[in-house]
Structure formats: C-alpha cells, structure tokens
C-alpha positions in Angstrom: 2.8 -5.3 -10.3 2.1 -3.5 -7.7 -2.0 -2.3 -8.6 -2.0 -6.4 -7.1 0.4 -6.1 -4.8 -0.4 -7.6 -1.2 -2.8 -10.0 -3.0 0.7 -11.8 -4.5 2.1 -11.7 -1.6 -1.1 -13.9 0.5 0.6 -17.5 0.7 -1.8 -19.8 -2.1 -4.3 -21.1 0.5 -5.1 -17.0 1.1 -5.9 -16.6 -2.5 -9.6 -17.6 -2.3 -10.5 -16.3 0.9 -9.0 -13.1 -0.7 -11.6 -13.5 -3.9 -14.2 -14.0 -1.1 -13.8 -11.2 1.1 -13.3 -9.0 -1.7 -16.7 -9.9 -3.3 -18.6 -10.0 -0.5 -17.6 -6.2 0.4 -18.2 -5.4 -3.3 -21.7 -6.6 -3.2 -22.9 -5.5 0.5 -23.0 -8.7 2.5 -23.6 -8.5 5.8 -20.8 -11.0 6.7 -17.7 -13.3 5.2 -17.3 -16.3 5.9 -13.3 -17.5 5.3 -12.2 -21.4 5.4 -9.5 -19.8 7.5 -8.8 -20.1 11.1 -6.1 -18.7 11.9 -6.2 -14.9 13.3 -2.7 -14.1 10.9 -3.7 -15.0 8.0 -7.1 -13.6 8.3 -5.7 -10.4 9.5 -3.4 -10.8 5.7 -6.5 -11.5 3.7 -8.5 -8.6 5.2 -5.2 -6.1 4.7 -4.2 -7.4 1.4 -8.3 -6.5 0.1 -8.3 -3.4 1.8 -5.2 -2.2 0.8 -5.5 -3.4 -3.5 -9.2 -2.4 -3.7 -9.6 1.4 -1.7 -12.4 1.6 -4.7 -14.4 0.0 -1.9 -15.8 2.8 -0.7 -18.1 0.9 1.6 -15.8 -1.4 2.6 -16.2 -1.7 6.6 -13.9 0.4 9.5 -10.6 0.7 10.8 -10.4 -2.8 12.6 -11.1 -6.5 11.2 -13.1 -7.5 14.1 -12.7 -11.8 13.0 -14.9 -14.3 15.0 -13.4 -17.8 14.3 -16.1 -20.4 14.2 -14.8 -24.3 13.9 -12.5 -24.0 10.9 -13.5 -21.1 9.6 -13.6 -17.0 9.8 -16.9 -14.7 10.3 -16.4 -11.7 9.6 -19.3 -9.7 10.1 -19.4 -6.6 7.8 -20.6 -2.8 9.0 -20.7 -0.3 5.9 -20.3 3.6 5.6 -23.4 5.0 5.3 -22.3 7.0 2.1 -24.2 8.7 -0.6 -22.6 7.2 -3.3 -24.4 8.7 -6.8 -22.5 11.6 -5.3 -19.1 10.4 -4.4 -19.6 9.0 -8.1 -19.9 11.9 -9.6 -17.4 13.3 -7.7 -14.9 10.9 -8.4 -15.4 11.4 -12.4 -15.1 15.3 -12.1 -11.7 14.8 -10.7 -10.7 12.3 -13.3 -11.9 14.9 -15.5 -9.7 17.6 -14.1 -7.0 15.2 -14.0 -7.6 14.7 -18.2 -7.7 18.3 -18.6 -3.7 18.4 -17.4 -2.8 15.3 -20.3 -2.6 14.7 -23.9 -2.6 11.9 -25.6 1.3 11.7 -25.6 1.6 12.4 -21.9 4.2 10.2 -20.1 3.8 8.0 -16.7 5.8 10.8 -15.1 2.9 13.1 -16.4 -0.1 11.3 -15.2 1.5 10.9 -11.7 2.1 13.9 -11.7 -1.4 16.0 -13.1 -2.9 13.3 -10.4 -0.9 14.5 -7.1 -1.4 18.1 -8.4 -5.6 17.4 -8.4 -5.7 16.1 -5.3 -3.4 18.0 -3.3 -4.6 21.7 -4.6 -8.0 20.6 -3.3 -7.9 18.6 -0.3 -7.5 19.8 3.6 -5.4 17.5 5.8 -7.3 16.9 9.2 -4.1 16.8 11.6 -5.8 16.8 14.6 -8.5 13.4 13.3 -5.4 11.3 12.8 -3.8 12.7 16.3 -6.5 11.9 18.2 -7.6 8.4 16.9 -3.4 7.2 17.2 -3.5 9.1 20.8 -6.9 7.1 21.8 -5.5 3.7 19.9 -2.2 3.8 22.0 -4.2 4.4 25.2 -6.2 1.2 24.3 -8.7 4.0 25.0 -13.0 2.3 25.7 -13.4 6.3 23.6 -11.5 4.9 20.5 -14.8 3.1 18.7 -16.9 6.0 19.0 -14.3 8.4 17.3 -13.4 6.2 14.8 -17.3 5.6 14.2 -17.3 9.9 13.8 -15.0 10.3 11.7 -14.7 7.5 9.4 -15.2 9.3 5.9 -11.6 11.1 6.5 -9.8 7.6 6.4 -11.3 6.8 2.8 -11.4 8.0 -0.6 -15.2 9.4 0.4 -14.3 11.9 2.5 -11.5 12.9 0.3 -13.8 13.2 -2.7 -17.2 14.3 -1.3 -15.9 16.8 1.4 -12.6 17.7 -0.1 -11.1 16.8 3.4 -9.3 13.5 5.6 -6.1 12.0 6.3 -3.0 10.3 5.0 -5.2 6.7 4.7 -7.7 8.3 2.7 -5.7 10.5 0.4 -3.3 7.8 -0.5 -6.3 5.5 -1.1 -7.6 7.6 -3.8 -4.2 8.3 -5.5 -3.7 4.7 -6.0 -7.8 4.5 -6.9 -7.1 7.8 -9.8 -3.7 5.6 -10.5 -5.0 2.4 -11.4 -8.4 4.5 -12.9 -5.3 5.8 -15.9 -3.3 2.5 -15.5 -0.3 3.4 -13.7 0.8 0.6 -11.6 0.6 1.5 -8.1 -0.2 0.7 -4.3 -1.0 1.8 -1.2 1.8 1.9 1.2 2.3 2.1 4.8 4.8 4.2 6.9 5.8 5.1 10.5 6.9 8.5 11.3 9.7 9.0 13.5 7.1 9.7 16.3 5.8 6.5 15.7 9.2 4.5 17.3 8.8 1.3 16.7 5.2 0.5 15.8 4.6 -1.9 13.3 1.2 -0.5 12.1 3.2 2.7 11.2 1.3 6.1 11.4 1.3 7.1 8.2 0.6 6.3 4.1 1.8 7.1 0.7 2.3 5.1 -2.2 4.5 3.9 -4.1 4.1 3.9 -8.1 6.1 2.7 -11.7 7.3 4.8 -14.1 9.1 4.2 -17.1 10.1 1.2 -15.4 11.6 2.1 -12.4 9.8 2.3 -8.4 9.4 5.6 -6.3 7.5 6.7 -3.6 4.7 9.2 -3.7 3.3 10.9 -0.7 0.8 13.4 -1.8 -0.5 14.6 2.1 2.7 16.4 2.4 2.3 18.4 -0.5 -1.2 19.6 0.5 -1.0 23.8 0.2 -0.8 25.2 3.7 -2.3 28.1 4.7 1.5 29.7 5.0 2.7 28.1 2.2 0.1 27.9 0.0 1.2 26.2 -2.7 1.6 22.6 -3.9 5.0 20.8 -2.6 6.4 17.9 -4.0 9.4 16.7 -1.3 8.1 13.5 -1.6 6.5 13.1 -5.4 8.2 10.3 -7.1 11.4 10.3 -4.7 13.8 7.3 -3.6 14.1 5.0 -0.8 16.6 7.2 0.7 14.9 10.1 0.4 11.6 9.2 1.9 14.0 7.7 4.8 14.4 11.0 6.3 11.0 11.3 7.6 9.1 7.7 7.5 10.4 3.6 7.4 8.1 2.3 5.0 6.9 -0.6 5.7 7.6 -2.9 3.1 9.9 -3.4 0.4 9.8 -2.0 -3.0 13.5 -1.0 -4.3 13.0 2.4 -5.4 16.4 3.4 -5.5 16.6 5.7 -9.2 17.3 9.3 -7.9 16.7 10.4 -11.3 13.1 10.1 -11.3 11.6 12.6 -8.7 10.8 16.1 -9.6 13.7 17.7 -8.2 16.4 15.6 -10.3 14.2 16.2 -13.5 13.7 19.8 -13.3 17.4 20.6 -12.4 16.3 21.8 -8.5 18.4 19.4 -6.8 21.5 20.6 -5.7 25.0 19.6 -3.7 26.9 22.0 -2.9 25.9 26.0 -1.4 28.1 27.6 -4.7 25.4 26.3 -7.0 22.0 26.9 -4.9 23.5 29.9 -4.4 23.5 30.7 -8.4 20.8 29.4 -9.3 18.3 31.7 -6.4 19.7 34.6 -7.5 19.2 33.9 -10.5 15.8 32.5 -10.4 14.3 35.1 -8.4 16.1 38.1 -10.4 13.9 36.9 -13.7 10.4 39.1 -13.6 7.1 37.5 -12.1 8.9 34.6 -10.4 6.8 33.6 -7.6 7.4 30.3 -6.3 10.4 28.9 -5.6 11.3 24.9 -4.8 14.9 23.6 -4.1 16.1 20.0 -3.1 19.5 20.4 -1.2 20.7 17.0 -1.0 24.1 17.5 1.1 25.1 17.0 5.0 26.7 20.4 5.6 23.8 22.7 6.0 20.0 21.2 8.6 16.9 22.8 7.7 17.3 25.8 10.0 20.6 26.7 7.8 18.9 26.0 4.5 15.8 28.3 5.1 17.9 30.9 6.5 20.9 30.7 3.2 17.9 30.9 0.7 16.1 33.7 2.6 18.9 35.7 2.6 19.8 35.2 -1.0 16.1 35.7 -2.3 15.4 38.7 -0.4 18.4 40.5 -1.7 18.0 39.5 -5.1 14.5 39.8 -5.2 12.6 42.4 -7.7 9.9 44.7 -6.8 8.8 42.1 -4.1 9.6 40.2 -1.0 10.1 37.2 0.2 6.6 35.9 2.0 7.0 33.4 3.7 9.4 30.0 3.0 10.0 26.7 5.0 12.5 24.1 4.6 12.4 20.4 5.4 14.2 17.1 4.8 16.6 19.1 2.7 13.7 20.8 0.7 12.7 24.5 0.5 9.7 26.5 -0.9 8.9 29.8 -0.6 6.4 32.4 -2.0 7.1 35.6 -3.4 4.7 38.3 -3.4 4.8 41.8 -5.4 3.7 44.7 -4.5 0.9 45.2 -6.7 -0.5 41.7 -4.9 -1.1 43.6 -2.0 
C-alpha cells in the first residue's frame, strides 16, 4: 500500500520504534527515546514517519538530530510555532474546494485531478528559498540552521495551506494529506533533478498515486500557475517513470509504467508525429473561444525549442480574432494561451 509505503519498507525490528516516534510527535512530546542505536536505522525510522505522516504539521525541523544513549537513541523534538486552528480551518476550506469539483460517482482519476487543480491554482512557488537552502547545505554553511528556521513553513503543509506559498516538499506533503483524506493511495517521494547530480538525498519532492489499479507519478509543483503562463499545467500529472525520468531521477522503485493514465493520453493530447500534431493544433485553435492549448509531443525528432517554434507558428497562422500571448515547451510538453482582442 502506498499510504504506508515507508513503514512497509522498514525491517521488522524498526516498526515498533516507528510507532513510538509517530506517537511522540503527534502528542507534542519534547523528546523520544528509540530502542535503536544504529544511526542508519534511526534515519530510516525518522524518514518513514515524516514521509508517511505529513499530517503531523508540527513535526520537528528539516534534520533529525539524534543522540545515542546506551542501547537507545534520544531524539529531541522541536516544533513549528503554528496556529493549528487556522491551519485546520483553511485545510477544511481546501477539502471543500476539492469536494465542489466532484460527484458521488467521481473516479480516482477525477479525485486526483481535483486535488491537483485546487493546489496548483492557488499556491506560489518560492524557488529562491529552496535554491538557497540547498546551496547552504552543499556548502556545509553555518548559516543553514538559521535560514531553515526562518523559512521552515515553506517546507511544510502548514506553509502551503496558511500562506499559500512554499516549495516542493510542502506541496507534495499537502497532496498526500488530501489524497489520504479522499481515500487515494498516495506516497510522498524524493527525486533528484539533473542539476542535483548524484546526490543521494535529491532536491525535489513529488508523489506517486494508485489509480484504477496502476501507479503513476504526480508532480503538482511543476503544474503551478506562472506569471507568463497563468494556467494549471499537467505535464507530470499521472505520468510514467519514462516521462518523469526526462527531468528527475526518482529515489525508490515504484513501477509506474502505464502510459495510458496520464492527462494527455486520456484526453487525446499525446502525439507521436508532426502531421497529427499540426492537424490537431490547426483545428483546435480555429474553433471559437479556445483560449488554452496543451499538447504532449512524444517523439525524438524535435527538441523543446523546435517544438515551441513549430506549435507557435501553427497557432498564430490559424488563430481567429486573437494572438498567442505566450507559449512554452519542456520535456516534450507544450502549453500556450490565446488572447482575444476584447480581452485586452
């Protein structure tokens, strides 16, 4: 089961300490003593708790500072100074926003997309925070602890829900919380971008979910609205290992191989040759009031720059009473906005 994925990966003797730590954090204890002395085991237990249970919005900071004492390990617990009543109210508001997009007959796909749309439509990504955090970490800087303390909420569901801004770690944790709430099997996943190189810890976070008996990756962070392209994007919504692998190396084996569950495959927006893509774009933009364009070109004969130029040329040639305001391409995905004269 994805919901308790990291607990299931623990060795048998690590599961009782897992429960001790989970209960201690949930209860707001000042410290927790684990009957484990091995540093690697303590790290696995710590990671399993905070990755399987992101609902513990008051859990301690970004690092696990453990102190071995005899045959056990004492973990001091320091908590985020949070207005939990405010967090609870605003989280319920997000739950209601998701429910408003659903019906009693909604599929798992519809639930996953509703959660994705609600988060991606209201959250601002704080790229500068994450970039500086990792730079200080890589430099082993003495400023890291103070910087992390100042920007702690950006990495948590609390920051995403209350402040509507944060980084991928907090966004992916919130996505799991809402999936758990709506009965979707979901895990929080670490990944390494190409810029991260071979670092084991990775520099990105996303999710893996189970939909209709198959697993797929969901990266809400990559779908957030941007100033130049203010639409929710679905490049990495329910995508396979092959597709997510163009930008990230996922840390862990999840077996997401089904290409049919993605947003683009389900909606007939995946193309493997230029002729089919050209025909679709010309027909789509020629229809009245079609203001947003999204396609996935899954073939090796065009890079992202060529794909963008190819699509923009067709759209502009066939656009009725409007113009292409902005378009972008990455990893084979193209998105654009059409602006009509009376919208100016």
